[in-house]
A tleap script that builds the chain and sets N, CA, C and O, in Angstrom:
source leaprc.protein.ff14SB
mol = sequence {
  NMET ILE PRO THR THR ALA VAL ILE VAL ALA
  MET ALA PHE GLY VAL ALA ALA VAL THR ALA
  GLN SER ASP PRO ILE ALA ALA ARG GLN ALA
  LEU MET LYS THR ASN GLY LYS GLN ALA LYS
  LEU GLY SER ASP MET ILE ARG GLY LYS VAL
  PRO PHE ALA LEU ASP ASN ALA LYS ALA ILE
  PHE LEU SER PHE ILE ASP ALA ALA ASN LYS
  MET PRO ASN LEU PHE PRO GLU ASN SER LYS
  THR GLY GLY ASP THR SER ALA ALA PRO GLU
  ILE TRP ALA ASN MET ASP ASP PHE LYS ALA
  ARG PHE ALA LYS LEU ALA ALA ASP SER LYS
  ALA ALA LEU GLU THR VAL LYS ASP ARG GLU
  SER PHE THR ALA ALA TYR ARG ASN VAL ASN
  ARG THR CYS ASP GLY CYS HIE GLU HIE TYR
  ARG VAL LYS LYS CSER
}
set mol.1.N position { 43.978 61.306 259.726 }
set mol.1.CA position { 44.249 62.551 260.417 }
set mol.1.C position { 45.696 62.971 260.166 }
set mol.1.O position { 46.599 62.136 260.222 }
set mol.2.N position { 45.926 64.251 259.892 }
set mol.2.CA position { 47.254 64.786 259.612 }
set mol.2.C position { 47.937 65.115 260.930 }
set mol.2.O position { 47.344 65.783 261.777 }
set mol.3.N position { 49.184 64.655 261.123 }
set mol.3.CA position { 49.907 64.984 262.352 }
set mol.3.C position { 50.068 66.499 262.510 }
set mol.3.O position { 50.214 67.224 261.525 }
set mol.4.N position { 50.040 66.959 263.747 }
set mol.4.CA position { 50.141 68.378 264.047 }
set mol.4.C position { 51.405 68.991 263.461 }
set mol.4.O position { 51.358 70.100 262.928 }
set mol.5.N position { 52.521 68.302 263.545 }
set mol.5.CA position { 53.778 68.824 263.012 }
set mol.5.C position { 53.662 69.097 261.518 }
set mol.5.O position { 54.139 70.124 261.034 }
set mol.6.N position { 53.033 68.186 260.789 }
set mol.6.CA position { 52.872 68.369 259.345 }
set mol.6.C position { 52.033 69.603 259.043 }
set mol.6.O position { 52.311 70.330 258.089 }
set mol.7.N position { 51.010 69.839 259.851 }
set mol.7.CA position { 50.165 71.015 259.659 }
set mol.7.C position { 50.968 72.289 259.908 }
set mol.7.O position { 50.869 73.249 259.144 }
set mol.8.N position { 51.756 72.295 260.970 }
set mol.8.CA position { 52.563 73.470 261.293 }
set mol.8.C position { 53.579 73.745 260.190 }
set mol.8.O position { 53.759 74.892 259.782 }
set mol.9.N position { 54.240 72.700 259.708 }
set mol.9.CA position { 55.220 72.868 258.630 }
set mol.9.C position { 54.530 73.390 257.377 }
set mol.9.O position { 55.043 74.299 256.724 }
set mol.10.N position { 53.381 72.832 257.034 }
set mol.10.CA position { 52.644 73.278 255.846 }
set mol.10.C position { 52.236 74.738 255.988 }
set mol.10.O position { 52.306 75.499 255.023 }
set mol.11.N position { 51.809 75.132 257.186 }
set mol.11.CA position { 51.424 76.525 257.412 }
set mol.11.C position { 52.638 77.447 257.267 }
set mol.11.O position { 52.529 78.535 256.702 }
set mol.12.N position { 53.784 77.016 257.772 }
set mol.12.CA position { 55.000 77.826 257.673 }
set mol.12.C position { 55.386 78.033 256.215 }
set mol.12.O position { 55.749 79.140 255.818 }
set mol.13.N position { 55.308 76.970 255.414 }
set mol.13.CA position { 55.621 77.103 253.991 }
set mol.13.C position { 54.617 78.025 253.312 }
set mol.13.O position { 54.982 78.808 252.435 }
set mol.14.N position { 53.369 77.936 253.710 }
set mol.14.CA position { 52.342 78.819 253.155 }
set mol.14.C position { 52.618 80.274 253.478 }
set mol.14.O position { 52.488 81.136 252.610 }
set mol.15.N position { 52.994 80.558 254.710 }
set mol.15.CA position { 53.336 81.924 255.116 }
set mol.15.C position { 54.552 82.411 254.335 }
set mol.15.O position { 54.579 83.553 253.876 }
set mol.16.N position { 55.548 81.557 254.185 }
set mol.16.CA position { 56.750 81.934 253.432 }
set mol.16.C position { 56.396 82.236 251.982 }
set mol.16.O position { 56.921 83.185 251.400 }
set mol.17.N position { 55.518 81.441 251.398 }
set mol.17.CA position { 55.129 81.665 250.008 }
set mol.17.C position { 54.380 82.978 249.861 }
set mol.17.O position { 54.603 83.713 248.899 }
set mol.18.N position { 53.492 83.284 250.803 }
set mol.18.CA position { 52.761 84.549 250.763 }
set mol.18.C position { 53.724 85.715 250.932 }
set mol.18.O position { 53.618 86.716 250.225 }
set mol.19.N position { 54.667 85.589 251.872 }
set mol.19.CA position { 55.660 86.641 252.080 }
set mol.19.C position { 56.472 86.868 250.810 }
set mol.19.O position { 56.725 88.009 250.425 }
set mol.20.N position { 56.877 85.786 250.166 }
set mol.20.CA position { 57.677 85.898 248.945 }
set mol.20.C position { 56.891 86.628 247.857 }
set mol.20.O position { 57.462 87.423 247.111 }
set mol.21.N position { 55.597 86.367 247.762 }
set mol.21.CA position { 54.786 87.028 246.751 }
set mol.21.C position { 54.517 88.481 247.109 }
set mol.21.O position { 54.531 89.346 246.233 }
set mol.22.N position { 54.272 88.761 248.382 }
set mol.22.CA position { 53.917 90.119 248.774 }
set mol.22.C position { 55.138 91.000 249.013 }
set mol.22.O position { 55.058 92.218 248.849 }
set mol.23.N position { 56.251 90.415 249.393 }
set mol.23.CA position { 57.466 91.190 249.642 }
set mol.23.C position { 58.683 90.371 249.223 }
set mol.23.O position { 59.384 89.808 250.063 }
set mol.24.N position { 58.925 90.311 247.916 }
set mol.24.CA position { 60.047 89.494 247.435 }
set mol.24.C position { 61.402 89.986 247.939 }
set mol.24.O position { 62.324 89.190 248.110 }
set mol.25.N position { 61.529 91.290 248.177 }
set mol.25.CA position { 62.807 91.814 248.672 }
set mol.25.C position { 63.091 91.242 250.056 }
set mol.25.O position { 64.201 90.781 250.321 }
set mol.26.N position { 62.101 91.267 250.934 }
set mol.26.CA position { 62.286 90.716 252.280 }
set mol.26.C position { 62.567 89.217 252.219 }
set mol.26.O position { 63.391 88.706 252.977 }
set mol.27.N position { 61.884 88.516 251.321 }
set mol.27.CA position { 62.093 87.071 251.196 }
set mol.27.C position { 63.513 86.762 250.730 }
set mol.27.O position { 64.153 85.859 251.267 }
set mol.28.N position { 64.010 87.495 249.742 }
set mol.28.CA position { 65.364 87.206 249.267 }
set mol.28.C position { 66.413 87.644 250.275 }
set mol.28.O position { 67.465 87.014 250.383 }
set mol.29.N position { 66.147 88.714 251.016 }
set mol.29.CA position { 67.084 89.129 252.062 }
set mol.29.C position { 67.142 88.076 253.175 }
set mol.29.O position { 68.213 87.812 253.721 }
set mol.30.N position { 66.012 87.484 253.507 }
set mol.30.CA position { 65.995 86.434 254.532 }
set mol.30.C position { 66.782 85.214 254.072 }
set mol.30.O position { 67.524 84.622 254.855 }
set mol.31.N position { 66.623 84.836 252.810 }
set mol.31.CA position { 67.384 83.705 252.273 }
set mol.31.C position { 68.878 83.996 252.284 }
set mol.31.O position { 69.678 83.134 252.647 }
set mol.32.N position { 69.255 85.204 251.890 }
set mol.32.CA position { 70.674 85.564 251.875 }
set mol.32.C position { 71.247 85.643 253.288 }
set mol.32.O position { 72.414 85.318 253.507 }
set mol.33.N position { 70.438 86.070 254.233 }
set mol.33.CA position { 70.901 86.114 255.629 }
set mol.33.C position { 71.184 84.691 256.117 }
set mol.33.O position { 72.185 84.443 256.789 }
set mol.34.N position { 70.304 83.777 255.776 }
set mol.34.CA position { 70.525 82.369 256.137 }
set mol.34.C position { 71.783 81.848 255.449 }
set mol.34.O position { 72.595 81.169 256.078 }
set mol.35.N position { 71.952 82.161 254.162 }
set mol.35.CA position { 73.158 81.739 253.451 }
set mol.35.C position { 74.404 82.302 254.107 }
set mol.35.O position { 75.418 81.612 254.215 }
set mol.36.N position { 74.335 83.546 254.543 }
set mol.36.CA position { 75.472 84.173 255.204 }
set mol.36.C position { 75.858 83.447 256.487 }
set mol.36.O position { 77.041 83.253 256.766 }
set mol.37.N position { 74.862 83.048 257.263 }
set mol.37.CA position { 75.130 82.296 258.498 }
set mol.37.C position { 75.752 80.943 258.174 }
set mol.37.O position { 76.683 80.498 258.846 }
set mol.38.N position { 75.230 80.297 257.142 }
set mol.38.CA position { 75.766 78.999 256.748 }
set mol.38.C position { 77.187 79.150 256.203 }
set mol.38.O position { 78.054 78.318 256.473 }
set mol.39.N position { 77.416 80.208 255.441 }
set mol.39.CA position { 78.750 80.445 254.893 }
set mol.39.C position { 79.758 80.703 256.013 }
set mol.39.O position { 80.898 80.245 255.938 }
set mol.40.N position { 79.347 81.427 257.040 }
set mol.40.CA position { 80.241 81.679 258.174 }
set mol.40.C position { 80.583 80.365 258.870 }
set mol.40.O position { 81.733 80.129 259.239 }
set mol.41.N position { 79.582 79.518 259.045 }
set mol.41.CA position { 79.843 78.216 259.656 }
set mol.41.C position { 80.828 77.420 258.807 }
set mol.41.O position { 81.745 76.795 259.339 }
set mol.42.N position { 80.640 77.440 257.489 }
set mol.42.CA position { 81.561 76.740 256.594 }
set mol.42.C position { 82.974 77.267 256.704 }
set mol.42.O position { 83.929 76.495 256.792 }
set mol.43.N position { 83.108 78.577 256.699 }
set mol.43.CA position { 84.441 79.190 256.835 }
set mol.43.C position { 85.067 78.840 258.179 }
set mol.43.O position { 86.265 78.567 258.258 }
set mol.44.N position { 84.263 78.849 259.226 }
set mol.44.CA position { 84.775 78.518 260.560 }
set mol.44.C position { 85.223 77.058 260.639 }
set mol.44.O position { 86.202 76.745 261.316 }
set mol.45.N position { 84.511 76.166 259.949 }
set mol.45.CA position { 84.934 74.754 259.938 }
set mol.45.C position { 86.253 74.600 259.189 }
set mol.45.O position { 87.132 73.853 259.620 }
set mol.46.N position { 86.389 75.304 258.073 }
set mol.46.CA position { 87.628 75.211 257.295 }
set mol.46.C position { 88.811 75.733 258.105 }
set mol.46.O position { 89.896 75.153 258.082 }
set mol.47.N position { 88.593 76.813 258.808 }
set mol.47.CA position { 89.669 77.439 259.585 }
set mol.47.C position { 89.921 76.749 260.922 }
set mol.47.O position { 90.861 77.106 261.633 }
set mol.48.N position { 89.100 75.773 261.270 }
set mol.48.CA position { 89.284 75.066 262.530 }
set mol.48.C position { 88.733 75.814 263.739 }
set mol.48.O position { 89.003 75.435 264.878 }
set mol.49.N position { 87.962 76.875 263.496 }
set mol.49.CA position { 87.365 77.615 264.611 }
set mol.49.C position { 86.235 76.822 265.263 }
set mol.49.O position { 85.964 76.963 266.455 }
set mol.50.N position { 85.585 75.989 264.458 }
set mol.50.CA position { 84.596 75.038 264.971 }
set mol.50.C position { 84.951 73.678 264.390 }
set mol.50.O position { 85.475 73.595 263.280 }
set mol.51.N position { 84.674 72.626 265.125 }
set mol.51.CA position { 85.014 71.294 264.617 }
set mol.51.C position { 84.222 70.950 263.349 }
set mol.51.O position { 83.060 71.329 263.200 }
set mol.52.N position { 84.874 70.231 262.456 }
set mol.52.CA position { 84.168 69.755 261.271 }
set mol.52.C position { 83.122 68.736 261.708 }
set mol.52.O position { 83.402 67.844 262.508 }
set mol.53.N position { 81.920 68.882 261.173 }
set mol.53.CA position { 80.846 67.918 261.409 }
set mol.53.C position { 80.165 67.678 260.064 }
set mol.53.O position { 79.673 68.611 259.430 }
set mol.54.N position { 80.144 66.439 259.647 }
set mol.54.CA position { 79.588 66.097 258.338 }
set mol.54.C position { 78.132 66.543 258.216 }
set mol.54.O position { 77.733 67.059 257.172 }
set mol.55.N position { 77.337 66.353 259.265 }
set mol.55.CA position { 75.936 66.767 259.213 }
set mol.55.C position { 75.816 68.277 258.995 }
set mol.55.O position { 74.969 68.727 258.224 }
set mol.56.N position { 76.654 69.050 259.666 }
set mol.56.CA position { 76.632 70.503 259.488 }
set mol.56.C position { 77.096 70.887 258.091 }
set mol.56.O position { 76.540 71.797 257.477 }
set mol.57.N position { 78.102 70.203 257.595 }
set mol.57.CA position { 78.596 70.480 256.252 }
set mol.57.C position { 77.493 70.245 255.224 }
set mol.57.O position { 77.286 71.059 254.324 }
set mol.58.N position { 76.802 69.145 255.365 }
set mol.58.CA position { 75.715 68.845 254.422 }
set mol.58.C position { 74.574 69.842 254.567 }
set mol.58.O position { 73.949 70.212 253.573 }
set mol.59.N position { 74.291 70.283 255.796 }
set mol.59.CA position { 73.241 71.275 256.011 }
set mol.59.C position { 73.572 72.588 255.310 }
set mol.59.O position { 72.676 73.269 254.809 }
set mol.60.N position { 74.835 72.940 255.273 }
set mol.60.CA position { 75.261 74.158 254.573 }
set mol.60.C position { 74.886 74.057 253.091 }
set mol.60.O position { 74.289 74.975 252.527 }
set mol.61.N position { 75.241 72.939 252.476 }
set mol.61.CA position { 74.958 72.786 251.051 }
set mol.61.C position { 73.459 72.670 250.787 }
set mol.61.O position { 72.977 73.150 249.760 }
set mol.62.N position { 72.719 72.044 251.690 }
set mol.62.CA position { 71.258 71.975 251.545 }
set mol.62.C position { 70.643 73.367 251.613 }
set mol.62.O position { 69.698 73.669 250.884 }
set mol.63.N position { 71.172 74.203 252.476 }
set mol.63.CA position { 70.694 75.580 252.577 }
set mol.63.C position { 70.956 76.341 251.286 }
set mol.63.O position { 70.102 77.093 250.816 }
set mol.64.N position { 72.135 76.146 250.715 }
set mol.64.CA position { 72.471 76.804 249.456 }
set mol.64.C position { 71.559 76.320 248.324 }
set mol.64.O position { 71.132 77.111 247.483 }
set mol.65.N position { 71.268 75.032 248.308 }
set mol.65.CA position { 70.372 74.478 247.287 }
set mol.65.C position { 68.983 75.092 247.430 }
set mol.65.O position { 68.361 75.477 246.440 }
set mol.66.N position { 68.505 75.181 248.665 }
set mol.66.CA position { 67.192 75.776 248.920 }
set mol.66.C position { 67.142 77.207 248.388 }
set mol.66.O position { 66.207 77.580 247.681 }
set mol.67.N position { 68.142 77.994 248.728 }
set mol.67.CA position { 68.185 79.380 248.264 }
set mol.67.C position { 68.284 79.448 246.741 }
set mol.67.O position { 67.600 80.254 246.109 }
set mol.68.N position { 69.121 78.618 246.160 }
set mol.68.CA position { 69.306 78.631 244.704 }
set mol.68.C position { 68.013 78.302 243.971 }
set mol.68.O position { 67.756 78.831 242.889 }
set mol.69.N position { 67.207 77.437 244.555 }
set mol.69.CA position { 65.943 77.070 243.923 }
set mol.69.C position { 64.872 78.146 244.092 }
set mol.69.O position { 64.001 78.290 243.234 }
set mol.70.N position { 64.926 78.893 245.175 }
set mol.70.CA position { 63.905 79.911 245.446 }
set mol.70.C position { 64.245 81.284 244.866 }
set mol.70.O position { 63.356 82.000 244.405 }
set mol.71.N position { 65.518 81.649 244.887 }
set mol.71.CA position { 65.909 83.016 244.545 }
set mol.71.C position { 65.498 83.481 243.140 }
set mol.71.O position { 65.065 84.626 243.007 }
set mol.72.N position { 65.605 82.675 242.106 }
set mol.72.CA position { 65.256 83.195 240.781 }
set mol.72.C position { 63.829 83.734 240.686 }
set mol.72.O position { 63.546 84.585 239.843 }
set mol.73.N position { 62.942 83.254 241.529 }
set mol.73.CA position { 61.549 83.688 241.492 }
set mol.73.C position { 61.283 84.913 242.368 }
set mol.73.O position { 60.149 85.384 242.455 }
set mol.74.N position { 62.319 85.420 243.010 }
set mol.74.CA position { 62.136 86.537 243.937 }
set mol.74.C position { 62.621 87.870 243.365 }
set mol.74.O position { 62.947 88.792 244.113 }
set mol.75.N position { 62.666 87.963 242.044 }
set mol.75.CA position { 63.122 89.194 241.396 }
set mol.75.C position { 62.117 89.662 240.344 }
set mol.75.O position { 62.481 89.854 239.184 }
set mol.76.N position { 60.859 89.847 240.740 }
set mol.76.CA position { 59.894 90.376 239.777 }
set mol.76.C position { 60.241 91.825 239.435 }
set mol.76.O position { 60.987 92.481 240.162 }
set mol.77.N position { 59.704 92.306 238.346 }
set mol.77.CA position { 59.979 93.673 237.879 }
set mol.77.C position { 59.714 94.725 238.961 }
set mol.77.O position { 60.414 95.736 239.024 }
set mol.78.N position { 58.719 94.494 239.802 }
set mol.78.CA position { 58.357 95.503 240.796 }
set mol.78.C position { 59.243 95.468 242.044 }
set mol.78.O position { 58.930 96.120 243.041 }
set mol.79.N position { 60.347 94.710 241.999 }
set mol.79.CA position { 61.217 94.627 243.180 }
set mol.79.C position { 62.620 95.160 242.896 }
set mol.79.O position { 63.587 94.767 243.548 }
set mol.80.N position { 62.716 96.043 241.934 }
set mol.80.CA position { 64.025 96.610 241.586 }
set mol.80.C position { 64.524 97.593 242.634 }
set mol.80.O position { 65.730 97.770 242.803 }
set mol.81.N position { 63.604 98.225 243.328 }
set mol.81.CA position { 63.968 99.215 244.338 }
set mol.81.C position { 63.132 98.999 245.588 }
set mol.81.O position { 62.125 98.291 245.581 }
set mol.82.N position { 63.583 99.631 246.655 }
set mol.82.CA position { 62.852 99.570 247.913 }
set mol.82.C position { 63.423 98.520 248.837 }
set mol.82.O position { 64.276 97.723 248.446 }
set mol.83.N position { 62.945 98.528 250.063 }
set mol.83.CA position { 63.333 97.509 251.024 }
set mol.83.C position { 64.820 97.422 251.289 }
set mol.83.O position { 65.311 96.368 251.693 }
set mol.84.N position { 65.536 98.487 251.075 }
set mol.84.CA position { 66.985 98.501 251.279 }
set mol.84.C position { 67.663 97.386 250.470 }
set mol.84.O position { 68.597 96.736 250.940 }
set mol.85.N position { 67.175 97.187 249.260 }
set mol.85.CA position { 67.727 96.127 248.406 }
set mol.85.C position { 69.132 96.470 247.928 }
set mol.85.O position { 69.460 97.633 247.694 }
set mol.86.N position { 69.931 95.458 247.792 }
set mol.86.CA position { 71.264 95.635 247.211 }
set mol.86.C position { 71.348 94.935 245.857 }
set mol.86.O position { 72.435 94.698 245.330 }
set mol.87.N position { 70.178 94.609 245.306 }
set mol.87.CA position { 70.126 93.985 243.985 }
set mol.87.C position { 70.479 95.017 242.915 }
set mol.87.O position { 69.894 96.099 242.864 }
set mol.88.N position { 71.435 94.670 242.069 }
set mol.88.CA position { 71.882 95.581 241.014 }
set mol.88.C position { 70.894 95.559 239.846 }
set mol.88.O position { 70.285 94.526 239.566 }
set mol.89.N position { 70.737 96.687 239.169 }
set mol.89.CA position { 69.842 96.753 238.008 }
set mol.89.C position { 70.216 95.754 236.908 }
set mol.89.O position { 69.365 95.360 236.111 }
set mol.90.N position { 71.487 95.346 236.866 }
set mol.90.CA position { 71.938 94.385 235.850 }
set mol.90.C position { 71.193 93.049 235.936 }
set mol.90.O position { 71.143 92.305 234.957 }
set mol.91.N position { 70.624 92.748 237.083 }
set mol.91.CA position { 69.861 91.497 237.227 }
set mol.91.C position { 68.771 91.429 236.176 }
set mol.91.O position { 68.648 90.431 235.466 }
set mol.92.N position { 67.979 92.488 236.074 }
set mol.92.CA position { 66.832 92.483 235.180 }
set mol.92.C position { 67.261 92.598 233.723 }
set mol.92.O position { 66.536 92.157 232.831 }
set mol.93.N position { 68.414 93.174 233.473 }
set mol.93.CA position { 68.925 93.274 232.105 }
set mol.93.C position { 69.549 91.956 231.638 }
set mol.93.O position { 69.658 91.703 230.438 }
set mol.94.N position { 69.957 91.121 232.599 }
set mol.94.CA position { 70.645 89.861 232.283 }
set mol.94.C position { 70.003 88.694 233.042 }
set mol.94.O position { 70.704 87.863 233.619 }
set mol.95.N position { 68.685 88.637 233.038 }
set mol.95.CA position { 67.969 87.655 233.860 }
set mol.95.C position { 68.367 86.215 233.524 }
set mol.95.O position { 68.458 85.386 234.430 }
set mol.96.N position { 68.602 85.899 232.268 }
set mol.96.CA position { 68.974 84.525 231.920 }
set mol.96.C position { 70.300 84.133 232.578 }
set mol.96.O position { 70.421 83.040 233.131 }
set mol.97.N position { 71.283 85.014 232.517 }
set mol.97.CA position { 72.572 84.750 233.161 }
set mol.97.C position { 72.401 84.657 234.673 }
set mol.97.O position { 72.976 83.780 235.318 }
set mol.98.N position { 71.620 85.553 235.222 }
set mol.98.CA position { 71.373 85.577 236.660 }
set mol.98.C position { 70.775 84.243 237.124 }
set mol.98.O position { 71.240 83.659 238.103 }
set mol.99.N position { 69.764 83.773 236.430 }
set mol.99.CA position { 69.132 82.501 236.779 }
set mol.99.C position { 70.089 81.327 236.558 }
set mol.99.O position { 70.068 80.359 237.319 }
set mol.100.N position { 70.915 81.407 235.535 }
set mol.100.CA position { 71.894 80.348 235.272 }
set mol.100.C position { 72.896 80.232 236.423 }
set mol.100.O position { 73.354 79.137 236.749 }
set mol.101.N position { 73.223 81.349 237.022 }
set mol.101.CA position { 74.150 81.326 238.160 }
set mol.101.C position { 73.532 80.608 239.362 }
set mol.101.O position { 74.227 79.898 240.089 }
set mol.102.N position { 72.236 80.793 239.567 }
set mol.102.CA position { 71.571 80.060 240.650 }
set mol.102.C position { 71.496 78.568 240.322 }
set mol.102.O position { 71.626 77.731 241.216 }
set mol.103.N position { 71.291 78.235 239.066 }
set mol.103.CA position { 71.291 76.822 238.666 }
set mol.103.C position { 72.669 76.211 238.929 }
set mol.103.O position { 72.766 75.068 239.374 }
set mol.104.N position { 73.730 76.966 238.655 }
set mol.104.CA position { 75.091 76.487 238.917 }
set mol.104.C position { 75.318 76.325 240.422 }
set mol.104.O position { 75.930 75.351 240.858 }
set mol.105.N position { 74.830 77.269 241.201 }
set mol.105.CA position { 74.963 77.152 242.656 }
set mol.105.C position { 74.272 75.885 243.147 }
set mol.105.O position { 74.825 75.159 243.973 }
set mol.106.N position { 73.080 75.617 242.651 }
set mol.106.CA position { 72.364 74.404 243.056 }
set mol.106.C position { 73.125 73.152 242.625 }
set mol.106.O position { 73.259 72.208 243.403 }
set mol.107.N position { 73.617 73.144 241.402 }
set mol.107.CA position { 74.352 71.981 240.892 }
set mol.107.C position { 75.653 71.759 241.661 }
set mol.107.O position { 75.981 70.630 242.026 }
set mol.108.N position { 76.394 72.846 241.906 }
set mol.108.CA position { 77.649 72.726 242.652 }
set mol.108.C position { 77.391 72.244 244.081 }
set mol.108.O position { 78.141 71.426 244.614 }
set mol.109.N position { 76.336 72.754 244.685 }
set mol.109.CA position { 76.007 72.362 246.061 }
set mol.109.C position { 75.538 70.912 246.122 }
set mol.109.O position { 75.859 70.190 247.067 }
set mol.110.N position { 74.781 70.489 245.117 }
set mol.110.CA position { 74.337 69.091 245.060 }
set mol.110.C position { 75.545 68.163 244.888 }
set mol.110.O position { 75.627 67.118 245.534 }
set mol.111.N position { 76.457 68.543 244.035 }
set mol.111.CA position { 77.677 67.744 243.840 }
set mol.111.C position { 78.464 67.673 245.145 }
set mol.111.O position { 79.013 66.627 245.488 }
set mol.112.N position { 78.517 68.780 245.863 }
set mol.112.CA position { 79.225 68.800 247.146 }
set mol.112.C position { 78.588 67.827 248.139 }
set mol.112.O position { 79.290 67.122 248.864 }
set mol.113.N position { 77.272 67.796 248.164 }
set mol.113.CA position { 76.579 66.857 249.061 }
set mol.113.C position { 77.020 65.422 248.804 }
set mol.113.O position { 77.154 64.623 249.731 }
set mol.114.N position { 77.240 65.112 247.543 }
set mol.114.CA position { 77.575 63.746 247.163 }
set mol.114.C position { 79.046 63.405 247.378 }
set mol.114.O position { 79.399 62.230 247.479 }
set mol.115.N position { 79.910 64.422 247.447 }
set mol.115.CA position { 81.349 64.139 247.529 }
set mol.115.C position { 81.970 64.407 248.892 }
set mol.115.O position { 83.034 63.872 249.203 }
set mol.116.N position { 81.317 65.232 249.709 }
set mol.116.CA position { 81.917 65.593 251.001 }
set mol.116.C position { 81.835 64.421 251.971 }
set mol.116.O position { 80.761 63.891 252.255 }
set mol.117.N position { 83.012 64.036 252.469 }
set mol.117.CA position { 83.111 62.922 253.419 }
set mol.117.C position { 83.890 63.320 254.669 }
set mol.117.O position { 83.730 62.722 255.733 }
set mol.118.N position { 84.742 64.346 254.522 }
set mol.118.CA position { 85.611 64.755 255.631 }
set mol.118.C position { 85.957 66.234 255.456 }
set mol.118.O position { 85.507 66.882 254.511 }
set mol.119.N position { 86.756 66.752 256.372 }
set mol.119.CA position { 87.106 68.175 256.329 }
set mol.119.C position { 87.834 68.550 255.038 }
set mol.119.O position { 87.577 69.612 254.471 }
set mol.120.N position { 88.723 67.703 254.577 }
set mol.120.CA position { 89.486 68.001 253.362 }
set mol.120.C position { 88.573 68.102 252.142 }
set mol.120.O position { 88.681 69.050 251.364 }
set mol.121.N position { 87.682 67.141 251.974 }
set mol.121.CA position { 86.778 67.190 250.822 }
set mol.121.C position { 85.766 68.330 250.982 }
set mol.121.O position { 85.335 68.924 249.994 }
set mol.122.N position { 85.391 68.632 252.227 }
set mol.122.CA position { 84.501 69.766 252.475 }
set mol.122.C position { 85.177 71.072 252.068 }
set mol.122.O position { 84.558 71.921 251.426 }
set mol.123.N position { 86.428 71.231 252.435 }
set mol.123.CA position { 87.152 72.461 252.115 }
set mol.123.C position { 87.166 72.705 250.611 }
set mol.123.O position { 86.893 73.820 250.167 }
set mol.124.N position { 87.476 71.698 249.835 }
set mol.124.CA position { 87.519 71.845 248.375 }
set mol.124.C position { 86.134 72.161 247.818 }
set mol.124.O position { 85.986 73.062 246.993 }
set mol.125.N position { 85.136 71.434 248.259 }
set mol.125.CA position { 83.779 71.648 247.754 }
set mol.125.C position { 83.234 73.007 248.172 }
set mol.125.O position { 82.604 73.704 247.376 }
set mol.126.N position { 83.476 73.374 249.414 }
set mol.126.CA position { 82.987 74.656 249.925 }
set mol.126.C position { 83.619 75.817 249.161 }
set mol.126.O position { 82.931 76.771 248.798 }
set mol.127.N position { 84.906 75.738 248.921 }
set mol.127.CA position { 85.581 76.816 248.188 }
set mol.127.C position { 85.045 76.944 246.767 }
set mol.127.O position { 84.904 78.054 246.255 }
set mol.128.N position { 84.747 75.826 246.132 }
set mol.128.CA position { 84.166 75.849 244.794 }
set mol.128.C position { 82.795 76.528 244.817 }
set mol.128.O position { 82.511 77.386 243.982 }
set mol.129.N position { 81.965 76.150 245.755 }
set mol.129.CA position { 80.631 76.752 245.870 }
set mol.129.C position { 80.758 78.235 246.213 }
set mol.129.O position { 80.019 79.065 245.685 }
set mol.130.N position { 81.682 78.558 247.084 }
set mol.130.CA position { 81.869 79.954 247.478 }
set mol.130.C position { 82.280 80.828 246.297 }
set mol.130.O position { 81.872 81.986 246.211 }
set mol.131.N position { 83.085 80.282 245.388 }
set mol.131.CA position { 83.459 81.027 244.180 }
set mol.131.C position { 82.218 81.328 243.332 }
set mol.131.O position { 82.105 82.404 242.744 }
set mol.132.N position { 81.304 80.382 243.278 }
set mol.132.CA position { 80.059 80.593 242.536 }
set mol.132.C position { 79.266 81.734 243.165 }
set mol.132.O position { 78.746 82.598 242.460 }
set mol.133.N position { 79.178 81.732 244.474 }
set mol.133.CA position { 78.476 82.815 245.184 }
set mol.133.C position { 79.146 84.159 244.919 }
set mol.133.O position { 78.485 85.142 244.585 }
set mol.134.N position { 80.457 84.187 245.071 }
set mol.134.CA position { 81.200 85.437 244.886 }
set mol.134.C position { 81.035 85.987 243.467 }
set mol.134.O position { 80.904 87.196 243.278 }
set mol.135.N position { 81.040 85.107 242.485 }
set mol.135.CA position { 80.884 85.552 241.101 }
set mol.135.C position { 79.562 86.254 240.869 }
set mol.135.O position { 79.502 87.257 240.158 }
set mol.136.N position { 78.515 85.739 241.458 }
set mol.136.CA position { 77.205 86.371 241.317 }
set mol.136.C position { 77.188 87.708 242.063 }
set mol.136.O position { 76.691 88.707 241.542 }
set mol.137.N position { 77.721 87.721 243.258 }
set mol.137.CA position { 77.737 88.959 244.043 }
set mol.137.C position { 78.538 90.052 243.334 }
set mol.137.O position { 78.164 91.223 243.386 }
set mol.138.N position { 79.627 89.682 242.678 }
set mol.138.CA position { 80.442 90.668 241.968 }
set mol.138.C position { 79.663 91.359 240.854 }
set mol.138.O position { 79.836 92.554 240.615 }
set mol.139.N position { 78.808 90.604 240.178 }
set mol.139.CA position { 78.076 91.145 239.037 }
set mol.139.C position { 76.731 91.738 239.408 }
set mol.139.O position { 76.284 92.705 238.790 }
set mol.140.N position { 76.087 91.171 240.405 }
set mol.140.CA position { 74.672 91.484 240.602 }
set mol.140.C position { 74.308 92.055 241.980 }
set mol.140.O position { 73.129 92.113 242.329 }
set mol.141.N position { 75.283 92.466 242.744 }
set mol.141.CA position { 74.983 93.074 244.038 }
set mol.141.C position { 75.627 94.450 244.103 }
set mol.141.O position { 76.800 94.626 243.776 }
set mol.142.N position { 74.832 95.413 244.530 }
set mol.142.CA position { 75.349 96.764 244.730 }
set mol.142.C position { 76.066 96.776 246.065 }
set mol.142.O position { 75.490 96.438 247.099 }
set mol.143.N position { 77.323 97.168 246.032 }
set mol.143.CA position { 78.090 97.237 247.266 }
set mol.143.C position { 77.682 98.478 248.038 }
set mol.143.O position { 77.660 99.584 247.500 }
set mol.144.N position { 77.362 98.279 249.293 }
set mol.144.CA position { 76.975 99.400 250.142 }
set mol.144.C position { 78.189 99.918 250.886 }
set mol.144.O position { 79.053 99.147 251.303 }
set mol.145.N position { 78.246 101.220 251.047 }
set mol.145.CA position { 79.406 101.802 251.706 }
set mol.145.C position { 79.270 101.825 253.212 }
set mol.145.O position { 80.175 102.289 253.906 }
savepdb mol mol.pdb
quit
């Protein structure tokens, strides 16, 4: 017999997968919203606004890895417009580079998981990962006024 929790988790992943297929814009916006919350927590830990916690630091990088692994599949041709997307048209013209940036985000975040031990090492790793995020946003996100 499958535990109830496992069934609920499996159903949630199934719903997320269906949402991603039926509305990739909403799925990628949800992932980016989660990344934004995690990034704020990271910035707050660096600035001392919230105490450094190793578990939280690792959760930030795990969230980034999750997004990096899912995002490349959320840009089908039919999702260039609509849904208040801020995805730049350059994504589809440079898909290989775009996907490579997500691979770098995943790799940088994985490396951070392995090296972060304290606030100082978190600060260095977080800033490195943040530069990767910023580089992609500079090239592939339409800035809204």
